[in-house]
LOTIRO-944008 format. One line per 2 residues: their letters; for each residue x, y, z of N, C-alpha, C. Coordinates in pm, 1 decimal. Each point is the difference from the previous one (the first is absolute). Layout:
A> X,Y,Z,X,Y,Z,X,Y,Z; ...
***
This chain:
XX> 11196.0,9427.9,10690.3,-24.1,142.8,5.2,-135.7,27.2,64.6; -11.5,114.5,63.7,-128.2,39.7,57.2,-2.2,151.2,14.8
XX> -109.6,60.1,-41.5,-16.7,144.6,12.9,-100.2,27.4,111.1; 38.9,82.4,94.9,-89.0,38.8,109.1,-25.8,149.6,-9.4
XX> -126.2,39.8,9.7,-36.7,140.7,-13.1,-27.5,60.7,137.1; 60.4,114.3,25.5,-22.4,70.9,125.2,-141.4,58.3,1.8
XX> -51.6,24.8,121.1,-132.9,59.6,12.2,-0.2,137.9,-65.0; -100.7,25.7,-79.5,-7.4,126.2,-72.3,57.1,-9.1,-140.2
XX> 66.7,-111.6,-31.3,58.2,-19.1,-133.2,-95.1,-84.7,-83.3; -49.2,55.6,-107.6,-95.0,-70.4,-85.0,75.4,-83.5,-102.9
XX> -10.9,-133.4,4.2,69.3,-85.6,-96.3,-44.5,29.7,-143.1; 90.4,-5.3,-96.2,-34.1,31.8,-139.3,-114.2,-83.4,-57.2
XX> -13.7,-126.8,40.3,-105.1,-84.0,-56.0,-138.2,54.5,35.2; -11.7,71.7,112.7,-128.8,55.9,40.8,-22.3,139.9,-55.0
XX> 102.5,58.4,-57.1,-7.2,139.8,-43.2,-6.5,8.6,-151.7; -121.0,15.4,-52.9,-15.3,7.2,-145.4,48.1,132.4,-56.8
XX> 34.7,94.1,86.7,55.6,126.3,-48.5,151.2,-11.8,-20.1; 57.6,-108.4,48.3,143.8,-21.4,-9.9,31.6,-67.9,-132.7
XX> 56.1,74.9,-93.3,29.8,-55.0,-132.9,144.8,-43.6,-13.6; 86.5,41.4,91.9,142.3,-29.4,-13.8,27.0,-149.9,2.8
XX> -59.7,-70.7,93.9,26.0,-142.9,8.8,-59.3,-73.4,-119.7; -110.5,51.0,-50.3,-61.7,-62.0,-117.2,93.5,8.1,-120.1
XX> 75.6,108.9,-8.8,90.3,20.1,-112.8,132.5,-73.0,16.9; 21.4,-64.2,115.3,122.2,-76.6,20.2,17.0,-108.2,-105.5
XX> -111.4,-43.9,-56.6,5.8,-109.1,-96.5,88.7,34.9,-118.6; 8.0,127.9,-35.1,84.3,42.6,-112.1,146.3,-29.6,29.5
XX> 43.8,33.4,121.1,138.7,-24.2,38.1,28.9,-148.1,18.9; -98.5,-75.4,43.5,20.5,-142.6,22.6,23.9,-76.1,-129.7
XX> -39.7,57.2,-111.7,19.4,-66.4,-128.9,138.1,25.3,-59.3; 73.6,95.8,57.4,124.1,44.3,-63.7,116.1,-97.0,16.9
XX> -1.6,-78.3,105.5,112.3,-90.7,21.6,-28.7,-95.2,112.9; 101.3,-75.7,37.0,-14.7,-96.5,107.5,-15.0,72.1,133.2
XX> -83.4,-55.1,85.9,-22.3,60.7,130.9,5.6,-107.0,108.2; 28.6,44.9,121.8,-0.4,-91.1,113.2,-143.0,-27.5,44.0
XX> -18.0,-111.5,69.6,-132.9,-39.5,44.3,-60.3,104.2,93.8; 82.8,67.2,78.6,-50.4,99.4,94.3,-72.1,112.5,-72.4
XX> 53.0,41.9,-112.1,-62.7,108.3,-75.6,-130.8,-46.4,-63.4; 0.0,-123.5,-48.7,-121.7,-55.1,-57.8,-107.2,-15.4,108.2
XX> 42.8,-38.3,119.7,-92.6,-13.2,112.4,-66.6,133.5,32.0; 77.1,106.9,0.2,-55.1,132.4,30.1,-104.7,39.9,-103.4
XX> 27.1,-31.6,-126.7,-97.2,30.8,-104.8,-129.4,-76.7,23.9; 11.6,-128.5,32.8,-117.6,-83.1,25.3,-77.1,51.3,121.3
XX> 71.8,29.6,106.8,-62.3,47.8,124.0,-72.4,132.9,-21.6; 55.2,85.5,-84.4,-56.3,133.2,-21.8,-117.0,2.4,-97.5
XX> -12.5,-103.1,-82.8,-96.3,7.4,-109.9,-97.5,-116.2,-12.1; 19.5,-105.8,77.2,-82.2,-120.2,-16.7,-46.3,-51.3,136.2
XX> -125.7,-42.8,7.8,-54.3,-59.0,122.6,-78.9,-125.1,-35.8; 0.3,-96.7,91.0,-79.7,-121.6,-18.0,-108.7,-1.0,106.9
XX> -125.4,-13.3,-42.6,-114.5,3.4,90.2,-58.1,-141.0,13.6; -6.8,-52.3,123.0,-50.6,-135.7,21.7,-149.3,-10.6,-29.0
XX> -76.8,93.0,54.2,-144.6,8.8,-24.4,-70.0,-133.7,20.2; 21.9,-62.0,114.6,-71.8,-122.5,33.6,29.4,-117.4,-89.9
XX> 118.4,-6.6,-55.3,36.6,-112.0,-86.3,-12.7,29.0,-147.8; -64.0,111.1,-36.2,-11.9,40.1,-140.5,103.8,107.7,-30.0
XX> 126.2,-37.5,12.8,108.4,97.0,-8.3,17.6,65.2,-136.2; 50.3,122.5,2.3,32.0,73.2,-121.9,106.6,103.7,32.8
XX> 60.2,56.4,-104.3,103.9,101.3,16.6,-56.1,138.2,-33.0; 58.2,99.6,63.9,-26.6,139.4,-33.3,131.5,64.6,-40.0
XX> -3.9,86.1,-99.6,117.4,77.7,-34.8,-43.9,136.7,-49.5; 94.9,89.5,-9.1,-31.4,134.4,-47.9,-1.4,1.9,-152.4
XX> -87.6,81.7,-53.8,-8.3,14.1,-145.0,-59.9,137.1,-29.9; 17.2,45.2,-121.1,-58.1,129.0,-38.3,-140.1,-22.0,-56.2
XX> -94.8,79.2,50.6,-137.0,-14.2,-47.0,-23.9,87.3,-122.7; -125.8,10.2,-41.4,-34.2,75.5,-120.8,29.2,148.6,13.6
XX> 13.0,46.7,123.3,27.9,141.7,24.5,147.9,24.5,27.9; 83.9,-101.4,-30.9,145.1,9.7,19.5,38.0,17.3,146.4
XX> -85.1,-48.9,89.7,30.7,2.5,142.1,33.9,-141.3,46.6; 81.6,-7.8,105.7,37.7,-129.8,52.7,-116.0,-58.6,79.8
XX> -37.0,-122.0,-31.4,-108.2,-67.0,71.0,36.0,-147.6,13.6; -80.2,-74.0,73.6,24.9,-142.7,16.7,-70.4,-80.3,-108.4
XX> 61.4,-109.9,-38.6,-60.7,-91.3,-95.5,14.4,-141.2,55.7; -103.0,-82.4,-19.5,0.7,-137.5,49.2,69.4,-91.1,-100.7
XX> 92.1,-81.1,49.7,70.0,-97.9,-83.0,-30.0,-138.8,55.2; -68.0,-82.4,-76.8,-37.2,-133.4,46.1,113.1,-101.0,-16.5
XX> 74.1,10.4,-108.7,104.7,-97.3,-31.4,136.6,64.9,15.8; 85.8,-57.5,81.5,131.4,57.2,26.9,84.7,12.9,-126.7
XX> -26.6,-82.3,-99.8,76.8,6.3,-125.0,-22.3,131.6,-74.8; -111.9,66.9,28.3,-28.9,126.7,-67.7,103.9,106.9,31.7
XX> 64.8,-10.5,116.6,99.8,99.6,37.8,118.8,-1.1,-95.5; 34.6,-117.0,-51.4,110.9,-7.4,-95.2,-31.9,77.8,-126.6
XX> -126.2,-4.0,-41.6,-40.3,72.9,-119.9,-15.6,149.1,28.2; -47.3,34.0,119.9,-22.7,140.6,34.2,130.4,77.1,12.1
XX> 95.7,-57.4,75.1,122.0,73.0,32.0,120.8,-44.5,-81.7; -5.4,-120.9,-55.6,108.0,-48.9,-85.9,136.1,10.1,69.3
XX> 5.8,-43.7,125.3,125.8,-2.9,74.8,49.1,-144.4,5.1; 117.2,-24.8,-53.8,57.8,-134.3,-0.1,151.0,15.8,10.5
XX> 43.6,57.3,111.6,137.8,45.0,12.3,97.5,-108.6,42.6; 128.0,27.6,-27.5,107.0,-85.8,48.9,23.1,30.5,147.4
XX> 14.5,-105.4,81.3,22.8,14.9,142.9,132.1,-67.5,35.4; 88.5,72.1,68.8,129.7,-56.6,35.9,-10.1,-80.6,129.1
XX> 61.1,-118.7,2.5,2.7,-85.5,117.5,143.1,-17.0,48.4; 18.4,-12.0,133.2,133.5,-31.5,50.2,14.9,-151.7,7.5
XX> 107.3,-48.6,61.0,26.4,-143.9,3.4,-105.7,-77.4,77.7; -68.8,68.5,91.9,-102.8,-65.7,80.4,-139.1,13.4,-61.1
XX> -5.6,54.0,-120.0,-128.8,16.7,-66.3,-77.6,120.2,47.6; 68.8,95.1,64.4,-65.6,119.5,50.3,15.7,115.8,-97.5
XX> -96.7,90.4,0.6,4.5,116.1,-87.7,103.2,99.5,49.6; 77.3,54.9,-90.5,99.7,99.3,37.2,-52.2,139.5,-33.0
XX> 80.0,87.3,-53.4,-39.2,138.9,-24.0,-28.5,24.9,-147.1; -63.2,115.7,-26.7,-27.7,37.6,-138.4,129.8,9.5,-78.8
XX> -1.3,-56.1,-117.5,118.4,6.1,-85.1,-40.6,-44.9,-139.1; 59.8,56.3,-99.4,-31.7,-40.7,-137.0,114.3,-78.1,-63.8
XX> 111.9,-14.8,71.7,114.7,-73.4,-52.7,16.6,-129.7,78.0; -63.6,-105.7,-48.6,2.0,-127.7,69.2,74.9,-104.0,-81.6
XX> 53.8,-96.0,70.6,51.0,-119.4,-65.1,-120.9,-84.1,-39.4; 3.2,-57.6,-116.3,-116.1,-73.3,-51.1,-44.0,-111.7,94.0
XX> 95.5,-59.0,74.3,-33.9,-111.5,88.0,-76.5,43.9,124.3; -1.7,129.3,28.8,-63.2,47.9,123.0,-132.9,69.2,-26.2
XX> -57.2,-20.3,-119.5,-122.9,69.1,-37.7,-114.9,-98.9,-19.4; -115.0,37.8,49.7,-120.7,-76.5,-29.3,-108.5,98.3,-41.1
XX> -96.9,-48.1,-71.8,-112.6,82.8,-41.4,-118.5,-29.0,91.5; -56.8,105.4,55.7,-108.7,-17.5,95.5,-123.2,76.2,-46.9
XX> -104.7,-69.0,-44.3,-123.4,69.3,-37.7,-58.4,72.2,121.1; -65.6,110.4,-24.3,-57.7,78.0,108.9,-99.0,-82.9,80.8
XX> -75.1,-86.6,-66.2,-99.8,-79.9,71.6,64.4,-89.2,105.7; 121.2,-51.6,-29.3,69.4,-84.2,97.5,44.2,81.3,121.1
XX> 44.7,122.7,-25.0,41.6,87.0,110.6,-120.7,38.1,85.7; -113.2,27.6,-64.2,-122.2,34.4,73.9,-43.0,-116.7,88.0
XX> 1.9,-118.9,-57.4,-40.8,-118.3,76.4,95.2,-24.7,116.8; 128.5,26.3,-21.8,101.1,-20.0,103.8,-26.1,90.6,120.3
XX> -46.0,122.1,-25.3,-22.2,97.1,106.6,-147.9,18.7,33.6; -83.4,-91.1,-44.4,-144.3,22.3,12.4,-46.8,14.2,144.8
XX> 61.7,-72.5,91.5,-40.5,10.7,140.3,12.8,142.9,51.7; 95.7,73.4,-53.2,26.3,135.4,48.7,-90.6,104.4,-64.7
XX> -74.7,-38.3,-101.6,-91.7,94.1,-65.7,-144.6,-48.1,10.0; -24.9,-93.5,92.2,-132.5,-59.2,14.6,-83.7,73.9,104.4
XX> -126.4,24.1,-35.0,-95.1,64.9,90.4,-127.1,-84.4,5.6; -66.4,3.0,114.3,-119.0,-82.2,16.7,-115.8,40.9,-89.1
XX> -22.7,131.0,-10.5,-112.2,49.1,-79.9,23.0,146.6,-33.7; -79.8,50.7,-93.6,1.1,141.9,-35.7,-115.1,68.6,72.5
XX> 26.5,115.7,55.1,-106.6,75.8,65.0,27.6,149.0,-16.8; -100.1,79.5,27.8,10.4,145.6,-5.8,-39.6,49.8,138.0
XX> 96.8,46.2,80.4,-23.9,23.8,141.8,36.1,142.7,42.2; -71.2,100.1,-47.6,33.4,137.6,38.5,-48.0,38.9,138.9
XX> -115.0,-51.8,41.8,-56.3,37.1,129.3,8.1,-118.7,94.5; 120.1,-19.6,52.9,25.1,-114.1,85.3,101.8,40.7,104.0
XX> -19.1,-43.5,122.7,92.0,38.9,106.5,141.9,-46.2,-29.5; 11.2,-105.2,-80.7,132.4,-53.1,-31.2,70.7,83.8,-105.0
XX> -76.0,56.6,-93.0,61.7,71.1,-111.6,8.9,149.8,20.8; -92.9,57.3,75.6,-8.9,146.0,2.8,-90.4,45.2,-112.8
XX> -45.2,123.7,5.8,-100.5,47.0,-94.3,54.1,93.0,-106.5; 127.5,37.5,8.7,53.7,89.5,-101.4,152.2,-9.0,-0.6
XX> 62.7,74.6,-89.8,144.9,-7.0,-14.8,74.2,25.8,130.6; -50.3,93.9,80.1,69.7,36.3,122.9,2.1,-114.6,100.2
XX> -85.9,-100.2,-20.2,-5.5,-113.7,90.8,43.9,-129.3,-68.0; 69.0,13.7,-109.8,39.5,-115.9,-78.8,84.8,-97.1,80.6
XX> 77.3,52.9,95.1,92.1,-82.3,76.2,-71.6,-106.6,82.9; -129.7,13.5,22.6,-72.3,-95.0,83.6,-15.3,-136.3,-65.9
XX> 12.2,-6.3,-129.5,-14.8,-128.3,-69.2,135.1,-69.1,-10.6; 3.4,-128.3,28.6,124.1,-77.1,-9.6,16.3,-48.2,-143.6
XX> 77.7,73.6,-77.7,16.8,-33.0,-141.4,86.2,-124.2,-19.9; 60.8,-52.2,106.5,77.9,-123.2,-9.8,-86.2,-124.3,22.6
XX> -124.2,20.2,41.0,-89.5,-112.5,24.2,-40.1,-65.2,-132.1; -12.9,-131.9,2.4,-42.3,-70.4,-121.4,-145.9,-43.4,7.6
XX> -74.0,54.4,96.6,-140.6,-37.5,13.9,-86.4,63.9,-108.3; 25.2,128.8,-25.8,-86.0,75.5,-91.3,83.8,81.3,-97.8
XX> -35.7,-7.0,-127.6,55.5,90.9,-99.9,-94.3,119.1,-2.7; 38.4,106.7,66.9,-88.4,114.8,18.1,10.5,95.9,-118.3
XX> -107.5,12.1,-75.7,0.6,87.7,-117.3,-8.2,147.1,36.6; -33.8,28.2,125.0,-4.3,140.0,42.4,139.7,44.7,41.9
XX> 51.4,104.0,-65.3,132.4,50.1,37.6,-1.8,150.7,20.7; -112.8,49.6,47.1,-9.8,143.0,29.5,-97.2,70.1,-93.1
XX> -64.0,102.9,50.9,-93.2,76.8,-81.5,74.9,87.7,-99.7; -60.8,21.3,-114.6,60.3,84.5,-102.7,4.7,144.7,46.7
XX> -106.7,44.7,64.8,-9.3,138.8,44.5,27.2,11.4,150.0; 54.3,110.8,39.8,24.8,26.0,141.4,-132.0,10.7,75.2
XX> -6.5,-66.3,113.5,-123.7,-1.2,78.7,-35.0,139.7,50.9; -123.7,39.8,-23.9,-50.1,129.3,46.5,-122.9,-25.8,86.4
XX> 10.5,16.5,132.7,-113.6,-29.9,89.0,-120.9,89.5,-24.9; 19.4,110.7,-68.3,-110.1,93.5,-25.6,-66.0,-21.5,-136.0
XX> 51.1,-96.4,-76.6,-55.2,-23.4,-133.1,-139.5,-61.5,10.1; -92.3,52.3,-76.4,-137.5,-49.7,-1.0,-30.9,-55.4,-139.0
XX> -45.2,-123.5,-5.2,-33.0,-63.4,-127.5,-128.9,58.8,-55.7; 4.8,42.0,-124.8,-118.7,54.0,-66.4,-77.3,-116.6,-61.2
XX> -93.8,-53.4,74.9,-73.5,-118.4,-42.9,-92.0,26.8,-118.6; -27.5,126.2,-28.3,-87.9,31.3,-113.3,64.2,-39.6,-132.7
XX> 133.8,-14.3,-1.4,70.3,-32.9,-123.8,-26.4,-143.7,-45.5; -40.0,-85.9,92.1,-29.4,-137.3,-42.2,-140.2,-43.6,41.9
XX> -86.3,96.8,22.8,-139.0,-31.6,34.0,-69.8,-78.0,-111.1; 27.8,37.9,-124.3,-64.8,-68.7,-113.2,36.0,-148.0,-1.9
XX> 124.4,-29.6,37.1,47.9,-138.5,2.3,-74.1,-80.7,106.3; -1.5,51.8,121.8,-63.4,-73.6,109.6,-152.2,-5.1,-15.0
XX> -58.4,107.6,-48.9,-145.3,1.4,-17.5,-43.3,-99.0,-107.7; 83.0,-17.2,-102.1,-31.4,-96.8,-105.4,-4.2,-141.0,58.7
XX> 100.0,-31.3,82.1,2.9,-132.5,62.3,-120.6,-18.4,91.3; -28.3,100.8,79.2,-108.9,-10.1,97.9,-136.1,-15.9,-66.3
XX> -26.7,76.5,-105.1,-134.7,1.3,-57.4,-15.9,-91.7,-121.2; 101.8,-6.2,-87.8,-11.4,-85.3,-119.2,28.4,-145.3,34.7
XX> 103.8,-22.3,79.9,32.7,-136.8,40.1,-85.0,-48.4,117.1; -20.7,89.4,97.7,-59.0,-46.0,125.8,-140.8,45.5,29.2
XX> -62.8,69.3,-92.2,-137.7,41.6,24.6,-14.3,88.9,121.7; 103.5,81.7,27.4,-6.3,92.4,112.7,51.7,-55.6,131.1
XX> 50.9,-121.8,0.5,45.7,-63.3,124.2,142.3,43.3,35.7; 15.1,53.6,119.8,129.9,46.9,48.9,95.8,-116.8,24.7
XX> -53.4,-115.1,41.6,85.9,-114.9,30.2,66.8,-54.5,-126.0; -69.5,5.6,-113.6,59.1,-46.8,-125.4,110.4,94.5,-45.0
XX> -20.5,130.4,18.9,105.3,97.0,-30.6,123.0,-26.6,85.8; -20.7,-18.2,129.0,111.0,-23.7,92.4,76.2,-126.7,-37.0
XX> -72.7,-106.5,-32.0,64.3,-126.9,-34.8,86.7,14.4,-124.3; -52.9,64.0,-102.8,74.4,12.9,-125.0,121.2,91.0,13.7
XX> -9.7,105.4,78.0,114.8,88.1,20.5,111.9,-74.2,72.6; -35.9,-83.2,96.9,100.3,-80.9,70.0,61.4,-103.3,-94.3
XX> -80.8,-53.1,-90.7,50.6,-96.8,-96.5,98.3,65.5,-96.0; -30.5,120.8,-45.9,92.0,72.9,-87.4,131.6,29.3,72.8
XX> -9.5,32.7,128.8,120.8,25.0,79.4,85.0,-126.0,7.4; -64.6,-115.5,10.3,71.7,-128.0,2.2,78.2,-18.4,-129.6
XX> -64.7,29.8,-112.3,66.8,-17.0,-129.2,126.6,84.9,-8.7; -5.8,120.7,55.5,114.4,91.2,-6.4,108.7,-40.3,98.4
XX> -39.9,-34.0,121.3,95.5,-25.9,106.4,56.1,-141.2,-1.9; -76.6,-95.2,-53.0,45.0,-139.6,-2.1,-19.4,-59.6,-139.4
XX> 69.1,53.1,-98.4,-22.9,-43.2,-138.0,39.4,-144.5,-28.2; 83.1,-59.6,86.1,47.6,-135.7,-25.1,-76.6,-104.1,81.1
XX> -104.6,44.7,72.2,-81.9,-92.7,77.2,-141.1,-5.0,-58.1; -56.8,-119.0,-2.0,-137.4,-13.9,-45.8,-94.6,46.3,110.6
XX> -99.9,79.2,-38.7,-92.7,55.5,99.1,-104.2,-101.7,44.9; -22.9,-101.3,-83.0,-103.5,-97.2,32.6,-139.5,53.6,-23.5
XX> -9.0,113.9,-68.8,-130.0,63.0,-25.3,-25.8,11.3,-149.6; -126.0,2.6,-34.3,-39.5,15.5,-140.1,-119.1,95.5,-5.5
XX> 14.3,106.9,-74.6,-108.1,97.3,-14.7,-82.9,-36.9,-123.1; -126.4,-28.3,20.9,-90.5,-37.7,-109.1,-104.9,110.0,-15.6
XX> -8.5,56.1,-119.3,-96.1,107.3,-27.5,-105.8,-49.7,-97.5; -122.8,31.5,29.3,-110.5,-40.2,-86.8,-87.4,121.6,-28.0
XX> -28.6,23.8,-126.4,-83.7,114.1,-34.9,-11.8,13.9,-150.3; -80.4,93.5,-42.7,-20.7,20.6,-142.4,124.8,58.5,-65.0
XX> 17.0,-29.4,-126.8,114.6,51.8,-74.1,-7.8,152.4,-9.6; 114.2,65.0,24.3,6.5,144.6,-12.3,-31.4,77.4,126.6
XX> -20.4,-69.8,110.9,-35.2,71.8,123.3,122.9,44.7,78.9; 120.3,-36.2,-45.7,121.9,50.4,64.2,70.6,-97.7,91.5
XX> -23.8,-128.9,-19.4,61.5,-99.7,88.5,152.2,1.4,-10.0; 53.8,21.8,-120.4,145.1,-9.0,-20.7,73.1,133.1,16.7
XX> -73.1,106.3,26.3,62.0,132.9,9.0,111.1,5.4,104.3; -23.9,-57.9,116.3,98.5,3.5,109.0,128.7,-70.1,-41.1
XX> -12.2,-115.1,-63.6,119.9,-74.1,-40.5,75.1,71.8,-111.2; -72.3,70.5,-83.8,66.1,79.5,-103.8,82.9,111.9,62.9
XX> -53.3,60.5,105.2,73.8,105.3,71.6,122.4,-59.1,68.8; -17.4,-113.2,67.1,110.9,-63.1,72.1,111.4,-43.5,-94.2
XX> -36.2,-43.2,-119.6,102.2,-43.7,-95.9,87.8,116.3,-44.6; -56.3,120.1,-0.9,76.5,119.8,-36.5,88.9,43.4,115.7
X> -56.2,-3.5,120.5,73.2,41.0,120.2,113.3,-96.1,28.9
***
């Protein structure tokens, strides 16, 4: 089996607003299913990231705000516990999967843990790395240009799937709303240095855009107790 997405069609695995495929797991537990249907569930909800040899899985899950988000799964066996899918699969005389059916002869049924099905199709859900690429000639910069990104490519698992708000070329950012945040970094952390502010803001952007990659950076703060060193991190933990 293989699923190919047309240009302009956002695959469910990249669309955290798509809850329908996530809920397929309920129907998959009801009875025996064909391998093709199980494959579609895996393709829509699970990805394997190579990440330079330190591979891991991503899948959709509900966060603390009841929204669909990605969660990292290190061990493939965890999927059996998460989804509890262990369905009967019908085979023909050649050992091939047939169609969905709940009335099988006992001799034609096998039990297939979800982890085995994932491993079987892993090549088709494998991506080289995770990235966040909104401003790139390959991806386009907003929903109207979504078609520019090749969602069938296995090079990058792109976490950007369009802006939440419609692009308004006349919108002006009111920087006064976060002046206290940036000024704290500049003066409390950096002693008034603009370069330290710039570096830290870029580092925070890295954390948001590439949460599954190590930045290779370490921020070390030194100062008297109570001067506000941890204030920024307290704000970020809330945001």
